[in-house]
C-alpha positions in Angstrom: 12.6 12.7 6.0 14.0 12.9 2.4 15.7 9.8 1.0 16.5 8.4 -2.4 14.3 5.6 -3.6 16.0 2.2 -3.3 14.8 -1.4 -3.6 14.9 -1.9 0.2 13.0 1.3 1.0 9.5 -0.2 1.0 10.5 -3.1 3.3 12.2 -0.6 5.7 9.1 1.5 5.8 6.9 -1.5 6.4 9.2 -2.5 9.3 8.0 0.6 11.1 4.4 -0.6 11.0 1.8 2.0 12.1 4.5 4.4 13.3 5.4 5.3 9.7 3.5 7.5 7.3 4.6 8.0 3.7 3.8 11.5 2.6 5.5 11.5 -0.8 6.1 10.5 -3.5 2.5 9.4 -4.2 3.7 6.3 -6.1 5.6 5.0 -3.0 2.6 5.9 -0.8 0.3 3.9 -3.1 2.7 0.9 -3.1 2.8 0.9 0.7 -1.0 1.2 0.9 -1.4 -1.8 -1.5 1.0 -3.9 0.5 -0.8 -3.2 3.8 -4.2 -4.0 2.2 -2.8 -7.3 1.0 -1.5 -8.1 4.4 -4.8 -7.2 6.1 -6.7 -9.5 3.8 -4.7 -12.4 5.1 -6.2 -11.9 8.6 
């Protein structure tokens, strides 16, 4: 799916949990990965 980058995009993607996979852009993929790592460290 191609979409424009918007402030709420990361939260929307995170809402899909393990059913979502960011393929590109790499910067967004890295931000999602970092957010997930931070969340995992809390448990």
